[in-house]
C-alpha positions in Angstrom: 131.5 150.8 178.0 132.5 152.0 174.5 136.2 151.2 175.2 135.1 147.7 176.2 133.2 147.1 173.0 136.0 148.6 171.0 138.4 146.2 172.6 136.4 143.1 171.4 135.4 144.5 168.0 138.2 142.9 166.1 137.9 139.4 167.7 134.2 139.5 167.2 134.5 140.4 163.5 137.3 137.8 163.2 134.8 135.2 164.5 131.6 136.3 162.9 132.8 136.8 159.3 134.1 133.2 158.9 131.1 131.9 160.8 128.8 133.6 158.4 130.9 132.4 155.4 130.9 128.7 156.5 127.2 128.8 157.4 126.3 130.3 154.0 127.8 127.3 152.2 125.1 125.1 153.9 122.4 127.7 153.3 123.0 127.2 149.6 122.1 123.6 149.8 119.1 124.3 152.1 117.8 127.0 149.9 118.0 125.1 146.5 117.0 121.6 147.5 113.8 120.3 149.1 115.4 119.8 152.6 113.1 120.9 155.4 113.3 121.3 159.1 115.8 123.3 161.2 118.1 120.4 162.2 120.6 120.6 159.3 121.1 124.3 159.8 121.4 124.0 163.5 124.3 121.5 163.1 126.0 123.7 160.5 125.6 126.7 162.8 127.5 124.9 165.5 130.2 123.5 163.2 130.7 126.9 161.6 131.3 128.3 165.1 133.7 125.6 165.9 135.7 126.2 162.7 135.7 129.9 163.3 137.0 129.4 166.8 139.8 127.2 165.6 140.9 129.9 163.1 141.2 132.3 166.0 143.8 130.0 167.5 146.1 129.9 164.4 149.0 132.3 163.6 148.0 135.0 161.2 149.3 133.5 157.9 148.1 130.1 158.7 144.7 131.6 159.7 144.3 133.3 156.4 145.3 130.3 154.3 143.1 127.9 156.4 140.1 130.2 156.0 140.4 130.4 152.2 141.1 126.7 151.8 138.3 125.5 154.0 135.8 128.0 152.7 136.3 127.2 149.1 136.3 123.4 149.7 133.0 123.8 151.5 131.5 126.1 148.9 132.6 124.0 145.9 131.2 120.9 147.5 128.0 122.6 148.3 127.7 123.8 144.7 128.3 120.3 143.4 125.9 118.8 145.9 123.1 121.3 145.1 123.6 121.0 141.3 123.5 117.2 141.6 120.3 117.4 143.5 118.7 119.8 140.9 119.6 117.3 138.2 118.9 114.0 139.8 116.7 114.8 142.8 119.0 113.1 145.3 122.1 113.7 147.3 125.5 112.2 146.7 128.4 110.8 148.8 132.0 111.9 148.3 132.9 108.7 146.5 130.2 109.5 143.9 132.4 112.4 142.7 134.3 109.8 140.7 131.3 109.3 138.5 131.5 113.0 137.3 134.1 111.8 134.8 131.5 109.7 133.1 129.0 112.5 133.1 131.4 115.0 131.4 130.1 113.8 128.0 126.7 115.5 128.8 128.1 118.6 130.6 126.6 120.9 128.0 123.1 119.5 128.8 123.6 119.5 132.6 123.7 123.3 133.0 120.2 123.6 131.5 118.9 121.8 134.6 120.2 124.3 137.0 117.9 127.1 138.2 119.1 130.7 137.5 118.8 131.6 141.2 121.1 128.8 142.1 123.7 129.8 139.5 123.6 133.4 140.7 123.9 132.3 144.4 126.8 130.0 143.6 128.7 132.8 141.8 128.1 135.2 144.7 129.4 132.7 147.2 132.6 132.2 145.2 133.1 135.9 145.1 132.2 136.3 148.8 135.2 134.2 149.8 137.6 136.8 148.5 135.6 139.6 150.0 135.4 137.9 153.4 139.1 137.2 153.5 139.8 141.0 153.1 137.1 142.1 155.5 138.2 139.7 158.2 140.6 141.5 160.6 143.9 140.0 161.5 144.2 138.8 165.1 147.2 137.6 167.0 147.7 134.4 169.0 147.8 134.7 172.7 147.6 132.4 175.7 144.6 134.3 177.0 142.7 133.8 173.8 143.6 130.1 173.8 142.2 129.8 177.4 139.0 131.5 176.4 138.3 130.1 173.0 139.3 126.4 173.5 136.7 125.6 176.2 134.1 127.3 174.0 135.0 125.0 171.1 134.9 121.9 173.4 131.5 122.9 174.7 130.1 123.5 171.2 131.3 120.0 170.1 129.9 118.4 173.2 126.5 119.7 172.3 126.3 117.9 169.0 125.4 114.4 170.4 122.5 115.9 172.3 121.4 117.8 169.2 121.5 114.5 167.3 119.4 112.7 169.9 116.8 115.5 169.7 116.7 115.3 165.9 116.3 111.5 166.0 113.7 111.6 168.8 110.2 110.2 168.4 109.0 113.8 168.1 110.7 114.2 164.7 107.3 115.1 163.3 107.6 118.5 164.9 111.0 119.0 163.4 109.7 118.8 159.9 111.6 115.6 159.2 108.7 113.2 159.0 105.1 112.8 159.8 104.9 109.6 161.9 106.6 107.8 164.7 108.8 105.8 162.3 110.6 108.9 161.0 112.8 109.2 164.1 113.9 105.6 163.9 114.4 105.9 160.2 116.6 109.0 160.5 118.8 107.4 163.2 119.1 104.2 161.2 120.2 106.2 158.1 122.8 108.1 160.2 124.1 104.9 161.9 124.3 102.9 158.6 124.9 105.7 156.2 122.7 104.3 153.5 120.9 107.5 152.4 122.8 110.7 151.8 119.8 112.9 151.7 118.4 111.7 155.0 121.7 112.1 156.7 122.1 115.6 155.4 118.5 116.5 156.4 119.4 115.4 159.8 122.8 117.0 160.5 123.7 119.4 157.7 126.7 119.8 155.4 129.7 119.5 157.8 128.6 116.7 160.0 127.5 114.7 157.0 130.8 115.2 155.2 132.8 114.4 158.3 130.8 111.2 158.9 131.0 110.3 155.2 134.9 110.5 155.4 135.0 108.6 158.6 132.6 105.8 157.6 133.4 105.4 153.9 137.0 106.4 153.6 138.7 105.8 156.9 136.9 102.9 158.7 137.3 100.4 155.7 141.0 100.8 156.1 141.1 100.0 159.8 142.0 96.6 161.1 139.3 94.5 162.8 136.4 95.1 160.4 136.3 91.4 159.6 135.0 90.9 163.1 131.7 92.2 161.9 131.4 89.6 159.1 129.5 87.0 161.3 127.0 89.6 162.3 126.5 90.7 158.7 126.0 87.2 157.4 123.5 86.6 160.2 121.6 89.7 159.3 121.4 88.7 155.7 120.2 85.2 156.5 117.6 86.6 158.9 116.2 88.8 156.2 116.0 85.9 153.7 114.4 83.7 156.3 111.7 86.3 157.1 111.2 87.9 153.7 112.8 85.7 151.1 111.1 83.9 148.3 109.4 80.6 148.9 111.5 79.0 146.1 108.5 76.8 145.1 107.7 76.1 141.5 104.6 77.6 139.9 102.7 77.5 136.6 105.3 79.6 134.8 108.4 77.5 135.9 110.4 76.3 133.0 108.2 78.0 130.3 111.3 79.0 128.3 113.7 76.3 129.4 116.5 75.7 126.9 115.8 78.7 124.8 118.3 81.5 124.0 117.8 84.9 125.7 118.6 88.4 124.6 118.3 90.9 127.4 117.8 94.5 126.2 118.3 97.4 128.5 116.0 100.0 126.9 117.7 103.3 127.8 115.2 105.9 129.0 112.2 104.3 127.4 109.3 105.6 129.5 105.9 103.9 129.5 104.0 107.0 128.2 106.0 106.7 125.0 105.3 103.1 124.3 102.1 102.7 122.2 101.0 101.4 118.8 101.7 104.6 117.0 105.1 105.5 118.4 106.6 102.1 119.3 104.5 99.5 117.3 107.0 96.7 117.5 107.6 97.0 121.3 103.8 97.4 121.9 103.1 94.2 119.8 105.7 92.3 121.8 104.1 93.4 125.0 100.7 92.4 123.8 101.9 89.0 122.6 104.3 88.2 125.4 104.5 88.7 129.2 103.8 92.3 130.0 104.6 93.6 133.5 102.4 96.6 133.9 103.6 97.7 137.4 107.3 97.5 137.1 109.4 100.1 139.0 113.1 100.8 138.6 114.1 102.7 141.7 117.4 104.5 141.9 120.0 103.1 144.3 123.5 104.5 144.4 124.1 107.5 142.2 123.9 106.3 138.6 120.5 105.4 137.3 121.4 103.3 134.3 124.2 101.3 135.8 122.1 100.8 139.0 119.4 99.1 137.0 121.9 97.3 134.8 123.6 95.9 137.9 120.4 94.9 139.6 118.8 93.1 136.7 122.0 91.0 136.2 122.9 90.3 139.9 119.7 90.8 141.9 121.5 93.3 144.0 121.1 97.1 143.9 124.0 99.5 143.7 125.2 100.4 147.2 123.5 103.4 148.9 126.1 103.7 151.7 128.6 105.8 149.8 130.6 103.0 148.3 130.9 102.6 144.5 129.6 99.6 142.7 132.8 99.0 140.9 134.7 98.9 144.2 133.1 95.4 144.6 134.3 94.2 141.2 136.3 91.4 142.9 133.2 90.1 144.7 131.8 86.6 143.9 128.8 87.0 141.5 128.2 83.3 141.0 124.5 84.0 141.5 124.3 86.4 138.5 122.2 85.9 135.4 125.1 85.4 133.0 127.0 83.1 135.4 124.1 80.9 136.0 123.4 80.6 132.2 127.1 80.0 131.5 127.0 77.2 134.1 124.1 75.7 132.1 126.2 75.7 128.9 125.3 79.1 127.4 127.7 81.8 126.1 127.2 85.3 127.5 128.4 88.6 126.2 127.5 92.3 126.8 127.2 94.7 123.8 127.1 98.5 123.9 128.1 101.6 122.0 130.2 103.2 124.7 133.8 102.7 125.7 134.8 100.1 128.3 135.9 102.9 130.7 132.4 104.4 130.9 130.9 103.3 134.2 133.9 100.9 134.3 131.8 98.5 132.1 135.0 96.9 130.8 135.6 95.7 134.3 132.0 95.3 135.7 130.4 93.3 132.9 133.1 90.5 133.2 132.9 90.8 137.0 129.1 90.2 136.8 129.8 87.1 134.6 129.8 88.2 131.0 132.6 86.7 129.0 133.3 89.9 127.2 132.2 93.6 127.1 132.0 94.2 123.3 132.2 97.9 122.4 130.9 99.0 119.0 133.7 101.5 118.5 136.1 98.7 118.0 134.2 97.8 114.8 133.7 101.1 113.1 136.0 103.7 111.5 134.4 106.5 113.6 135.9 105.3 116.8 133.9 106.2 120.0 132.0 109.1 118.2 129.4 107.8 115.8 128.5 109.9 112.8 125.1 111.6 112.4 124.1 109.0 109.8 124.8 106.0 112.0 122.0 104.4 114.0 124.0 103.4 117.1 121.8 100.6 118.4 121.2 99.0 115.0 125.0 98.8 114.5 125.1 95.6 116.5 122.8 94.1 113.8 124.1 95.7 110.7 127.8 95.0 111.4 128.4 91.4 110.3 131.0 90.6 113.0 128.9 92.0 115.8 125.8 90.3 114.5 127.5 86.9 114.4 128.6 87.3 118.0 125.2 88.4 119.2 123.2 85.8 117.3 125.6 82.9 117.5 124.9 79.2 116.8 125.6 77.9 120.3 123.1 78.6 123.1 123.5 82.2 124.3 122.4 84.7 126.9 123.5 88.1 125.6 123.0 91.5 127.0 122.4 94.6 124.8 122.6 98.0 126.3 120.7 100.4 124.0 121.5 104.1 123.7 119.3 105.6 121.0 116.7 107.1 123.4 119.4 108.6 125.7 119.5 112.3 126.5 119.8 115.0 125.2 116.7 115.7 123.2 117.6 118.7 121.0 119.3 119.8 117.8 122.6 119.9 119.7 122.6 116.0 119.7 123.6 114.1 116.6 121.3 111.2 117.4 118.4 113.6 117.9 119.0 115.2 114.6 119.3 111.8 112.9 116.1 110.6 114.6 114.0 113.7 113.6 115.3 113.5 110.0 114.1 109.9 109.8 110.8 110.7 111.6 110.0 114.3 110.7 106.4 114.0 111.8 107.5 114.4 115.4 109.1 117.9 114.9 107.0 120.4 116.8 104.5 117.7 117.8 104.3 118.9 121.4 104.5 122.3 123.2 107.7 120.9 124.8 110.3 120.7 122.0 112.1 117.9 123.8 109.1 115.6 123.5 109.2 115.5 119.7 112.9 114.5 119.7 112.2 111.9 122.4 109.4 110.3 120.4 111.7 110.2 117.4 114.4 108.5 119.4 111.9 106.0 120.8 111.1 105.1 117.2 114.8 104.3 116.7 114.7 102.0 119.7 111.6 100.3 118.2 113.4 99.9 114.9 116.1 98.0 116.7 113.6 95.4 118.0 112.0 95.1 114.6 115.4 94.4 113.0 116.3 92.0 115.8 113.2 89.9 115.1 114.0 90.0 111.4 117.6 88.9 111.9 116.5 86.1 114.3 114.0 84.9 111.8 116.6 84.9 109.0 119.0 82.9 111.1 116.2 80.4 112.0 116.6 81.4 115.7 113.3 83.2 116.2 111.3 80.4 117.8 114.2 79.4 120.1 115.0 82.8 121.4 113.4 84.9 124.2 113.7 88.7 124.1 113.6 90.5 127.4 113.0 94.3 127.2 113.5 96.3 130.4 113.9 100.1 130.9 116.7 101.4 133.2 114.8 104.5 134.3 112.0 106.9 133.4 112.6 110.0 131.3 114.1 111.9 134.2 116.7 113.6 132.0 114.1 115.7 130.1 114.4 119.2 131.4 110.7 119.8 131.5 109.7 117.4 134.3 106.3 119.0 134.7 105.5 117.9 131.1 106.9 114.4 131.9 104.5 114.2 134.9 101.6 115.3 132.6 102.4 112.7 130.0 102.9 110.0 132.7 99.5 110.8 134.1 100.2 109.4 137.6 98.3 110.4 140.7 101.5 111.0 142.7 105.1 111.9 141.6 106.7 108.8 143.0 104.8 106.6 140.5 106.6 108.3 137.6 109.3 105.7 138.3 107.1 103.0 136.7 108.7 101.8 133.5 108.2 99.1 130.7 109.2 95.5 131.2 108.2 92.7 128.9 109.3 89.2 127.9 108.5 87.9 124.4 108.8 84.6 122.6 107.5 84.1 119.1 105.9 80.7 120.0 103.9 81.8 123.1 100.4 80.4 122.9 98.7 83.0 125.1 99.8 86.4 126.2 100.3 87.0 130.0 99.7 90.3 131.8 101.2 90.7 135.3 99.7 93.6 137.3 101.6 92.8 140.5 103.9 95.6 141.7 107.5 94.5 141.2 110.9 96.1 141.0 114.3 95.7 139.4 115.6 93.2 141.9 112.7 90.8 140.9 113.9 90.5 137.3 116.7 87.9 138.0 114.6 85.5 140.1 111.7 85.8 137.6 113.9 84.9 134.7 115.5 82.0 136.5 112.0 80.6 137.2 110.9 81.1 133.6 114.0 79.3 132.3 113.8 76.6 134.8 117.2 77.4 136.4 117.6 75.3 139.5 119.7 77.3 142.0 120.2 77.4 145.7 121.0 81.1 145.7 118.8 83.5 147.6 117.9 87.0 146.5 116.4 90.1 148.0 114.0 90.1 145.0 111.3 87.6 144.2 110.0 85.6 141.3 107.1 87.7 140.1 105.0 84.6 139.7 105.5 83.4 143.2 102.0 83.3 144.7 103.3 84.0 148.1 104.9 87.3 147.0 102.4 90.2 147.1 104.8 92.5 145.3 106.4 95.9 146.1 108.9 98.5 145.1 111.2 99.9 147.7 113.1 103.1 147.1 116.5 104.0 148.5 115.1 106.7 150.8 112.7 104.2 152.5 109.6 105.1 150.4 107.7 102.2 148.9 104.8 101.2 146.7 102.6 98.1 147.0 99.5 97.0 145.2 97.5 98.9 147.8 99.2 102.2 148.7 102.1 104.6 148.0 104.1 105.6 151.0 106.6 108.5 151.0 108.2 110.8 153.5 106.6 109.2 156.5 103.0 109.1 155.3 100.6 107.4 152.9 100.4 109.7 149.8 98.0 107.6 147.7 95.6 104.7 148.1 94.7 102.5 145.1 91.3 101.9 146.7 89.4 103.4 149.6 90.4 102.2 152.9 93.7 100.6 151.7 95.8 102.5 154.3 93.6 101.4 157.2 94.1 97.8 156.2 97.9 98.1 155.7 100.5 97.4 158.4 102.7 100.4 157.9 105.1 99.6 160.7 105.8 96.1 159.2 106.3 97.4 155.7 108.6 100.2 156.9 110.6 97.7 158.8 110.8 95.6 155.6 111.9 98.6 153.6 114.7 99.5 156.0 116.0 95.9 156.2 115.7 95.5 152.4 118.0 98.5 151.8 120.4 97.4 154.4 120.5 93.8 153.2 121.3 94.8 149.6 124.2 96.9 150.9 125.4 94.1 153.3 125.3 91.5 150.5 127.9 93.5 148.6 129.9 94.6 151.7 130.2 91.1 153.0 130.7 89.4 149.6 127.8 87.2 150.7 127.7 84.9 147.7 131.4 84.0 148.1 130.5 82.5 151.6 
């Protein structure tokens, strides 16, 4: 008996040590994200066994190299994925790794978001790879081993489709993956269409998710024959528009601002709890005098919050959620975009920002979306791309004569200003934070959370920009003929103390923290307008087209906010949604705006709309729909 066990001791150790190592990479993600249920770990357990079995079939040197290479690739990816989740609350696709270059500027702030337990676990896993490679006994190749191990690998792989069917069954509630019948369909749809990385990971774990990510997003697009799907894609888009699209009818607000200039301002990180008469008097006054949208949501699609909103408000399409990058569609036809439609009407259109053209590939994407030029402030200052502590970054477009003349030109214009003053970080380590707190010292220590004081001071800088913009328009005799649109890209998610952000937001459920300011102001408006309808970023473009009386045959996934046939909603990339009646997340109603709202709602229909809405936004980009 003992001789039998001794005989298989080395092969068993050679199998179990790598199995444990590969499995631990996925345990890291499971332990330090909010993934629940056993399915992801079950898939990873099977794949870890398959990889360990394959190692047994390799020659000794190849076996050792393969183990170290695969282990460290798995662990590094798991560390990046988990760290990304801890910062942004979502999962990423492999293509999203390309955006890490743009985030390098804020690397010093990123580490403060990571939990100590995660950092320790990540270090231990990196160390464990070396230990495991030494503990793992060497084994030799043999025909007998091949005949035993190979069938076991094939059996393990053949079990995976059955495991997938179980995980996507209607009984998904018992698996901890959802709380209603729709969850099973939603998971299968996410897996088939690959539009939500977190859902796919929750379903099938690290290794199957990465494998499918590579197959669907990196290999399949290169294969011939994909164009055969184009007809089906176009039909699916048209079907969505026919069933859920805007009525296209005129209403009481149609043409209200026809013929006026427009300045669209992306208000970086300006959360609604910070906009009030004390801390943002100019913005608050513009909201009170203009059109104020009180239930505007800016959901995250893709992996980059700011550019996602920037792209959606200009094109009516969200960033792709299927693992592709927005700038991979830079050659698409965006004739339906805001700048292109205004240019067709005789306007000039330019985009202005502090950062370099390479950041988020704006030097490519802004012209792709229809702007004539992406104008970077660093081309007009001696400081280059790094502004001095004494320089107000956003105000520079108004204080520099050359930039100001391009922004506020004599010909009709539709210009886009991407603000930056309220951007993270909020500490003494940031030059803009120091400049803001020196200008507004009353905010230092104003809150138990130190970040809040710096945040309020930065919001004041943003408010100063709007005040100076109004002054400059007045001096150039353009004030009564120019509409200012202010819209936030995302809530203050980049503050480290998110519990304090939730307290300041004072929302009944966490998902509603995504509500952000949106207003449209014109100096000659006779009466202010308040819109309480729930809307989202994709509604901005159709709403502006209606207000400016732009006659277009283009169809959008969003709606004109003033369309009486549009009840209003915000749909998030994970399938959650908010209407004027309820908040729905993770397969259940988590909040009612009035008693009995859920009982009166058709949840199945709204869930179907949510899934098709996400898919259609992706398909519009993938099929280059507007070119057709």
